[in-house]
N, C-alpha and C positions, 0 to 999 in steps of 0.2 A: 724321834719325830712320830707324832700320832698319825695313824692311818685314817684316811677319810671313811666315813660311813656312807655307803652307797644305798640309794633307794631305787626300786623299779616299780613300774605300774602294777597294780593288782590284777590288771587285765592281761598281763603277760603269761601265756601258757607254756612258755618255753623253758621253764626252770630258771636257772640263773642267766641264760643266754638272752639278754634283753638290753634295752637302753637303760642305763643307770645314771642317776644324778646325785651329786654330792656338793657340799658347799664349804667354803672357808669364810672368814669374816668379810672378805672383799671380792670373792669370785664364786661363780657357779661352774661346776665341771660336769661334762656330759661324755659318756663313753658307751660303747657297745661291747659287752663282754665277749662276744664271739668274733669281734673284728680282729683279724690276724695281725694287724699292725699295732694293736694295743693303743691306738691314738686316744687322747683325751682332749676334747675341745673345751677351752676355758673362756668364759664371758663374764660380764658384770651382772649383778642382780637386776639392774634396770633393763638391760638388753634381754635377759631371760624373761623378765616380766612382760616385755613387748611380745616375745615369742608366744608365751602362754596366752596372752590376750588374743593374738591372731588365731591361734589354734582353737580357742574356745568359740570363735565366730565361724568356724568351718563346719560343714555338715559332719555328723558322726560317721567315721569311716565304716565302710561295709567290711564284713569278714572277707579276707582275701587269702587264698592259698598260694599266691604267687611269691616267688623269691626274687622279684625285681629289686635291684639294689636301690637304696635311698642313701644319698651322701649328704652329710651335714658338714658345711665348710666354714672355716674362719680364714684369715689371711694366710696362715701357715699350717693348718691342720685339717684333715679330712677324716671324719668318722663314718664308717660304712655299716649299714644295717639292711634289713630287707623290709618289704612292704608290710608284712604281717606284724613284725615287731614295732615298726613305726606306728601302725594303726593302734596297737596296744598302748603305746606311749601316749598317743593323742587321746584315746579314751580316758586314760588316767588324768591327763591334763584337764579334760572336760569335766571330770568328776572332782576336780580340785585337789588331787593328790599331791601336787607339787607347789601349791600356792605358798606354803610356809617358807620356801626357798627365797621368795621375793619380798618378804615382809619389810626388809630394810630399804627396798627400792621405792616404796610408796611415800 
């Protein structure tokens, strides 16, 4: 079985410890490499496109040194990251770094 190729935001200054996105033909996967549970949230390309659209409409996050947890939830999965890594992900979204994951959703 082929291993997924994961992508992180170029704004992530944490090395590999960031929010990572990968795709299969029918799903988008999101994880936080430092999440001790190793959780992977799975969604549809259309739902991921909706998330990207919403994040692009938000103000650009300010740099934050806080480790406040950010939890991304689906019905049965929780991926935990911190505010700094979430902001790096949002900046990548706003720069269009993850748009190619949703090309089939349009």
